[in-house]
N, C-alpha and C positions, 0 to 999 in steps of 0.2 A: 748801454746798460748802466747808465749813470746812477740810477736809483738803487743799484745793488752793490756798487763798488766801495762805498765808504771812504773814510779818511785814512791818513797814514797812521801807523802804530809801531811801537817798538818791536824790533826783530833782532835776531842774533847778529853780533858784530857791531851793534850800535847804529846801524843804518835803518832808515824808515822807508818802507815800501808798501805797495797795495796788497797786503796779505789776503784781504777779503776778495780782491780780484783774482788772486791765485786759487782760492777755494772755488769760486764760481767757474773759473776756467777749467779746473780739474774735473768738476762735476759735468760740465758741458762736454768735455773731451771723452769722459767715461761713457756717456750716452752714445757717442759715435763709435768708439773703439771697443767698448765692452771691457776695458781694463781700468784698474785703479779704483778710486772711490766711486760708489754708485748711489749712496744715500747718506743723509745726515747722521744716521745712527752709527756710522763708522768713525765719526769725529768725536774728540773729547767734548763733553758738555760745557766745560769751562771756556773752551775756545769759542764755541758757538755763542755763548752768552756775552763774551767780551766783544765780539764783532757785531752782535745783533743790532745795537742802537745805531752805530755808525752806518751799517749797511741797510738800515731801515727794513729789517726782516720781520719786525713786529712779533718776535718770539716764535715764529712758525717752525724753524728748525728744531728748537728746543722742545716744542710741543710734539713734533713728530718723533723725537727720541722717546719721550714719555709714552706716546701712543704705541711705539714699537715694544717698549719694555713691558707694557701692561697688556699686550695682546698675544702673549706666548700661548702655545696650544692648551696648557692646563689651567689657564685663568678663566674666570667667569665673564670677562670682558666688560664688566660694569664700569670699572675705572677707565678702561680704554674708551668706552662710549662717552664718558664725561669730557675727555680730552678732545675727542672728535667733534663734540658739540661746539667747543670753543673754536676749533678750526673752522667748522662749518659756518659759524656766524661771521667770521672774517672774510670768507670766500663768497658767501651768498650775496653780499652787497655789490661786489664786483660783477657777479653774474647778472643781477637785476639791472645794473646800469648798462651792461652790454646789450640786454634784450631791449631796453627802452630807448637805446640810442641806435637802433636799426643795425645792430651787429657790425660794428666797425671792425676793421682788420685787427685780429688779436696780436698783441705784442706786449713784451714785459713792461714797457714804460707805462702802458695804459692800465694793466692789471697786475701790479707787482706782487700782491699776495698770492694769487693763483700761480703765477710764474715761479715764485719762490717755493711754494708747496710742491710743484712738480719737480723742480730742480733738485730738491733735497730728498727725492724718492717717495713723496707722499702718494702718488698715483699707484706705484708698484706695491706699496705697503697695503693700500686699501684692497687691491686685487687679491693679495695674499690672504688678508683677513676674510674676505668674502668666500674664497675658494677653499679655506682651511678644512671645512667639514668633508670635502670630497677627497682630501688627502690622507685622512686618518685610516688606520688599519682596523679600527674597532668595528665590530658588526653593527652596533648601534651608533649611528651618526649623531654627533652633538648638535643640538638645536641652537641657532643664533637668535638673539632678540630681534623681533621684527623692526623695532625702531632703529636699532643699530644698522640693520641692513638698509633701511630706507635712507639713513643719513650717509652711509657709505656711497650708495648709488647717487644721491643728490650731489655730493661733493665731486664725484667722478664726472657727472654731467656738467657741473659748473666749470670744471677744468677743461672739459672738451670744448665748451663754447668760448672760453676766455683765453686759452693757451694753445697756440699753434702747434700741431704735431701730436697732441695727446690722443685725439680721436684716431689718427692713423696708427699710432703705436698699439692702441687697444684693438683695433681692427685686425692687426697682424697676428694677434693671439687667438687662433681658432678655438683653443680649449676654453678660453674665457668667453668667447662669443657664444659657443654652444651651452656653456654653463649658465649664462644669463637667461636663456630660455627656460631653464629649470626653475628659476626664481619666479617665473610668471604664474606658477601654480598657486602662489600665495596672494590672495586678493589684497592684502594690506601693502604689499610691495609691488603690485602689478604695474601701476602707472609709472612709477619711477624706473622700473626695469624696462618697460616698453619704450619710454622716452630715450633712455640711453642706448638701447639696441638700435632704434631708428637712426640716431646720429652716427653710430658706428657703421651700420650697413651702408649708409649714404656715402662713405668714403672708402669702403673696402674694395680692394682692387679686383678680387674675384668674387662673383656672386656665390652665396652659400647654397649648399644642397639642403633643401627643406627636409628631405628624407633622412638627413644626418642628425636631425634634432631628436633627442631621446623621447620616444612615445609621443610624437607630434599629434597623432589622432586623438589620444586621450587628453592631451593638453588642450587642444582646441575644443573638444567636447565638454571640458570642465569650465570653459569660460561662460560668464553670463553675457547678455547681449551687449552691455556697455564695453566689457572687456573685448569681445569679439570685434566691435567697431574700431576700437583702438588698435587691435592686432592687425586690422586691415591696413593701417598706416605702414606697418612693418612689411606686410605681404606685398604691398605695391612696389617695394624695392626689389623683391625677390622674383617677381613674375614678369617684370617689364624688361624688354630688351635694352641693353645699355645704349645711351645716346651716342650717335656718331655724327653729331651736328644736326641742324634743323632738318627734319624729315623731308620736307618739300624741296629744300634748297641743296641738300647733299646730292652730288652728281650720281647718276646711275652707274657710271663706270666704277666709281669708288665703292658703291653699294655692292655691285656684282663681284668685285674683287674681294670685298670683306666676306661675302657669303661663301666664297670658295675656301677662305681661310678658317672660318668657324665650323666646328664639327656640328653635325646635325644628328639628333635634335639638340638645340642649345640648352644651356642650363636653365634658362627662364622657362622654356617649354617643358622640361622635365619637372620643374617645380609646379607648373600649372597642372600637370597630370597628378602629381602628388596631392594637391589640394582637392581636386575633383574626386579623388578616391577616399576622402575623409567622409564617413557617413553623416548625412544631414547638413553638410557645410553650405551648399548652395541654398538649401531650403531656409536655413537660418539667416543667410544674407538677404534673401528675398523678404523675409519678415522684418528685418531691420530696415530695409529700404522703404518699406511700405507702411510701417506702423505710424500711428498718429502721435502727436506730441503728448496727448493726454495719457497714452499707453506707456510712455517712457518715464513717467515720474515715479520711480521706485523709491524705497525708503533710504537707499544709499546715495541719493542724488546730492544732498548737501555735503556728505562726506567726500564725494568726488570733486565738488567745487573747491574744497580746500587744497586739493592737489592740482587743480586745473592749470595753473600757471606753467606746470612742467611740460605741457604739450601744446602750448600756444606759441606759434611762430613769432608773433609780434603783437603790438598793441592795437592792431586794427580790430580785433575781436572786441576788446573792451570799448573801443570807440563805437562799434556797431551796437553794443548793448546800451550804451548811454543814449545813442541816437534813437533807438527804439523806445526807450523809456520816455524820452522827451516827446516823441511823436504821440505816444499813448496819452501822455499828460495833456498835450495840446488838444488831441481828439476828444478826450474826456471833458475838457473845459468848454469846448464848443458844443458838445452834445447836451450838456447840462450845466446850468449855472447855480444849481442847488448846492449851497455850501455844505449841508450835511452829507450830500452825496460825495463830494470831493473829500470831505474829512474821513469818510469811511474807506476811501481808496487812495491813500497817500502813495507817493512815488516808490517808497520802499516796499510797498505791497505789490506793486505792479512789476517792478524790476525782475523778481524771480521768474515770472512767466516769460518775460523777454529772454532771460538767460536760458530757460528751458528750450525755447524755440531755437536759439542759436546753437545751443549744445546739441540738439537733435540734428540740426542742419549740418553741423560739422561732422557728426557721425555718418550721416548719409552721403556726404561728399566722398569719404573714404570707401564706403561700401560700393557706391556706384562706380568708382574708379576701378576697383578690383573686378567687378562684374563686366565692365567695359573691356578691360584687358583680356579677360577670359573669352569674351565674345569674339575677339579678333584673333584668337589663337587657333592652333591646329585642331583643337577639340571643339570647334565652334558648334557643330551640329548637336553634340552631346549637351553642351551648355544651353543651347536654344531649347532643346526638348525639356530640360529641367526648369528653365525660366518660365516657359509656357505652363508647365504642370503646376508650378508654385504660384501662378497668377501674378507675376511681377508687374505686367503692363496694366491690368485692371486696378491693382493696388496703387500704382503711381497716378493713374487717372483720378482716383478718388482723392488723392492728395493735391492735385494740380492747383485748384483755386484757393484752397485753405493754407497751403504751405509753399509749394514750389513757385507759383507765380501769384502770390497773395498780394503783391504790390509792385509798383515800378521801381527798378533799381538801376541807377546809372552805371554803365559798364566802362566808362572812361575811354571808349574807342580803342580798346586793346584786344587783339585777337590772340588768345593763348593757345600755344601748341599742345599736342597730346602729351608729350613728356616734359613739358616745361614746368619748372617750379613756379607756381602761381602765388603772388603775394597780395592778391586782391581779397576783398571782404568775403566772409563765409557765404553771404547771399549770392554774390556773383559767382563764386566757385561752384555753388550748388546748382545754379541754373545752367552754367556751361557744362558741368559734368552730366546733368540730366539730358541735355540736348545731344551730347556726344553718345550717350547710351542709346538714345532713340535712333541716331544715325547708324550705329553699329548693329542694332537690332533689326532694322528694316533693310539694310543694304543686301541686295541679291538674296533674299531669303523669303520663303513662302509664309513664314510666321508674321510677316508685316501686317497682315490683315487683322491681327489681334489688336492693332491700334484703333480699330473701329468698334462700334457697338452693333447689336443685331439689326437695328433699323437701317444703319448705314450699309451694312452688308447686303441687306435686301435692296437698297437703292442701287448698289453696283449691279446686282442681278437684273434689275429692271432696266438699267442703261444698256446692258448687253442685249437684253431681249428686244428692246425698242430698235436697236441698231442692227438686229438680226445677225448677231455674231455670238459664237459660243462663249460661255463663261470661262474665265481663266481657271485652270485646274486647281491652282493653289487656293482660290476662293472657294471652290466647291468642297475642297478637303478641309477647310478651316473648322476646327472644333468650336461650335457656338458657345459651349459652356466655359470657354477660356477667354472670350472676348471682353471688351470693356462694358461696364454697367452704366446706368444713368442716361441722361438725355443726349449727351455728346460723348464721342470717343476721344481718345487722346490726340489723334491727328487733327480733328476739328477744333479742339481747344487750343492746340498749338497755332493753327491758322488765325484764330481770333486774336491772340496776344501779339502775333507777328505783325498784324496790321497796325497795332497801336505803338510799336516801337519808333523812337526818333530815327531819322534817316541814317545817321552815321553810327548808331548803336552797334557794338560788336555782337550783341545778341542776334541781330539780323543775320549775321554770317552763319552762326550755328543753327539758327532756326531754318534758314534756307537749305543748309546741308542736310538737316534732318528730314525735311519734306522731300528734297531731291532724292534721298536714299529710298524713300517709299516708291518713287517712280522708276528708279534705275533697274536695269535688266531688260528682259524682253518687254517691248512697248505694249502697254495695255490701254486701249481706247477708253474703257470704263473708268479706270483709275484717273486718267486725264480729265474726263468729263466731270467726275466727282469733284475735282478741285476747281475746274473751270466754273462750275455752277456756284461755287463759293467765292467767286470774284478774285481768284489768285492771280490770273493773268493781268488784270487791270491794276492790281496792287503792285506787281513787279514792274510794269511799265511806268507807273507813277514814280516809283523809286528811281528807276533809271533815267527817266526823261524830265520829270517835273519837281522832284523833291530837293534837288541840289545836293544829293549825296556825292561825296568825293572820296570815300573810302574805297581803295582798290580791292580790298578783301571782300567787302560787302558786295560791290558791283560784280566781282567774279562769281560769287556764290549765286547771285541773282541771274547772271547770264547762263550759268550751268543749269539752274532750275528752270529757266525759261525754255532752254533747249529741250529738256526732258518733257516739259509740259506741252510743247508745240509739235514735237516730232511726229510726222505722218498724220497729224490731226487737222483736217481741213477746217473744222469748226474753230479751232484755235487761231488759225491764220485769218479767218473772217473776223473774229473778235479783235485781233491785232489791228486790222485795217480800220475797224470802227473806232478804236481808241486813238491810233496814230492817224488823225484825220486832216492834218495840214502838212504842207511841205516843210514847215519850220520844225514841227515835231519829229518828222521822219529824219530830217537832217541832224537834229540833236541826237537821235537814236544812233545814227550811223557814226557820228562823231565819237560817242561813247564806245562803240564797238572798235573803231579804228584807233582809239587812244592807247589800247593795249590788247593786241591780238592774243597774247599769252592768256589773258583773262577771258577773252570772248570767243576763242576759236571753237569751243564746243558748241556754241550757238551757231556759228558759221557752218559747222559740220551738219547740224540739225537742219538748217535751212536748205543746204545743198542736197542732202538725202531726201528731204521732203519734196523739194522741187522735182527731183528725178522720179519719184514715185507718182506724183500728181500728173506729170507729163505722160505717164503710161495709162492714165485713167480718164482719157478724154471723152469716153462714152458717158461719163457721169456729168449731168448738167450742172450740179452744184459745184463740182471741182472746176469745170471750165469757167464758171462764173467767177469763182474766187481767183483763179489763175489770171484772169483778165483784169481784175479790179485791185488785187492786193499789191500795194507798193513794194513790199518786201520781196515777194516772189518775182515781181517784174524786174526788180533791181538785180537779183541773183541770176535771172534768166539770161542776162546780157553776158556774153562770153568774156568781154573785156574786164568785167567786174570780178568774175571767178578767177581769171588769170592774175588780176592784181592781188587778190587774197593769196593765191598760190605763191607768187613771187615773194611776198612778205613772210609767209609761213616757212618757206625753205631758208630764207635769209636770216631769220632772227635766232636760229639755233644751230649748234654744231655738236659733234660727238662729245667734246670736252665739257660742254655746258649743259648737256641734257640732264634734267632732273625729273622727279615724279610730277612736278608741277607743269613743266613745259613740254614733256614728251608727247602730250596730246596734240601739239602743233604738228609733229611729224605724222601722226596718225590721221589728222585732218587733211594734210596735204595728200596723203595716200588715198583717202576717200575720194578727193577730187579727181585723182588720176585713175582710180579704178572705175569710176562712173564714166570717165572719158574713154577708157579702154573698152567698156561694154558697147559703146557707140562707135567704136573703131576710130576714135579721135585722139588716141594717145600720141601719135607722131605730131599732130598739130600742137599739142600742149608742150611737148619736149622741145619742139622747134621754137616755140614762143619763149621758153626759158633761155634758149641759146641766143635768140635775138635780143633779149633783155640784157644779157651779159655784155654783148658787144655795144649796145646802146649806152650802157653804163661804163664802157671801156674797161671791163674786168672779165675778159674771155676765160671761160673754164671755172670761174669762181663758184657760181651757183650750182652747176652740175657736178663738179668734183665734190662739193660739200654734200649735196644730196646723195651722191653715190656712197659716200662714207656713212651717212646717216642710215641708209638702207642696209648696209652691211651690219651695222650695230643692231638694227631692228631684227635681223635674222637671228643673231646670237641671243638677243634679249628675250624675244617672244617665243621662239620655237621650243624653248625648254620650260615654258611657264603655262601650264594648262589654264590656270585661273585667268590670267591676262588675256589669253586667246579667246576664252569663252566670253569675257566682257566685251571684247572687240566685236565678236560675232553678234551677241545679243543687242548691243547698242546700235549697230549699223544695219542689222538684218542682211548682212553680206556674209556668206559662208567663209569661215576662216581659210578654207582651202583656196578660195579666190584671192584672199589677202596674200597668202604665201606664193601663189602662182604669179600674181602681178609683180611682187617684189623680185622674184626670180627672173621674170622677163626684163624688168628694168635693169637688173644687174648683169644681164647677159653679156658675154664677152665678144659675141659676133658683131663686128662693126658694120656689117651689112644689114643688120636688123634695124628696122625703123622704130622699134619699140624699146631698144636698148639705149641707156643713157650714154654709153661709150661712143655711140654713133654720132652724137651731137657735140663732142668735144674734139676740137682740132688737135692734131698730134703734138704740136709744140706746147699745148697747155694741158696735156694729159697728166694727171697726178693720181692715178687710181691704184698704184701699187703700194703707196705709203700706208703702212698699217698703224692706224691711230687707236686701235682697239685693244692693244696689249696692255697689261697692268703696268 
């Protein structure tokens, strides 16, 4: 704290000591203990002035005294405002440097003015001034000048970003947090209020109850569309479950333990219901998400730009604006060399349109995030019904070419998690959030057919008729008035841009996830053929085999998509064999699969299940032909290859390392054993595992581990209806057979040839150890 300590000065007794240091120490201690001096107004003004120059306080403590003296309840606060403006100018420069320097760690040596302001009670004083109208006993509440409120809020925000601990101290004051929401009714102070609330809620230990906000419904209904979009930034903090680590990487044991501790429903779930009960809320979000840029240029646009800096996270947005302006200038110069044409359209005239585009994109990012969270919540069906009714999907389809995917954007090969704070550009954030929304919308829901247009729905019906199979019920029940307009539906447009992406682009990951979600659930032959006819299988195989793609995330998403596309579809396997037409290509494909079974095991499961079904359809000439010719089916038909996959699947996971990402390996190993059990070959497979253990000189290792995994499986799945439904739909194996097979494998009768215990010799038995407790 060298910048605050100052030099020696005369003190009683003729000795010289660090009196300034004592003042700082006392204030610091008072913040911790609540005793002693708490603000500069409690010290003599002469003392503060004497120490100011040596301590390099820049007059801040003295200004705070004047601010305090001029802000008493009966004053008109005009003089107080003049003092605050002086303080604000001193603090704003530090805040600006903080934002432009990528938010370095806040410390007093870096931002001495802001630190001094907080140390001498400036933050508490501004909170008092703001809340003073709520404390009066008078019936008519005194009105505060809007500019004074704005400056108070701006200074508080500057303190939050520049001084460690300020945001947390404000977050601890529930009365102040709820009071801030009442300030949002004033359009002139809305943006500053929203920015401060967002920062405070981001560090608040407990999520607030939205229903505790005074007249929340009236507040939201009073917002214009721009305010509502900004309000979504705040809502995202209140409706998302708190992070407990990366969702895919956090162990299922820890997740299950956490779910037991958390009361149900959670506060986030209660807040979601509160929002859905606000009349017109979802309809307005749909309009925001689907409006065109030309519809968003209201009269208050320039006014908003003046305050824009308060809600920009970093300089990336400004960089994006300049890049757009430069690109437009270059495009204009190549399209026309007419000097008069260029003169009438200078850069300063083109930039506002670029700013409008990014402005609108940033709004839509926030809106789509809120809709996505609501789609994944407990009220999913209610949200789905409203999104369909308010034509969200057709609206997004109309924006696809002109705004969502209007140009190629580099994604830096980064895959952003659902709850991860993304520091990428607005364009990238928008595309990723759009793809997440499509994934959530399509996943295991009959409304997925809204992603098509009427002609494409007719095409699905024709495919079913040609194959002499009944149409899917969800397709028959789709309301044609709610589907996409135009020549292409949203799914088809997505496939088009997907094929143009560079091999390692992280957009490929989200694109593949969105398309896969359309196929997930009960397997639909018509859905598969619709995508096969558009060259999706060949595109996936090119990416896996020929493109040189090295991104594990992208490859995993393509393996999963390929599995859903090929499952039980003999035409898909025929197409596969046509593309993978050399031993070298097939070996490259196998190498990619074997390089990470965690990534590719869903595809292995698909091939295993499909082979089992095809082998029961030998009366079909086409199936027999493909079975005999397809290199992939021939490879999986060899029992030694299936066993090799089983060995590895059981060996790469254990109860302590199970996550949402790798638990599929356990289910794939179970699929292999269930199919073996159907053919009365389960003892053969279990004995093969035993022989593998002895060959590797680790007797009991594989089987003890598998036994523990199956015990966890029982606890995890038997209480989760959704998970069990997913397992049944994706495998076409009744869940009762899953449960029965697990029970047989865990049987305690050592004479049973289908019980794991029968294949572990007594000295290596380790089945009583309970690894499943919290």
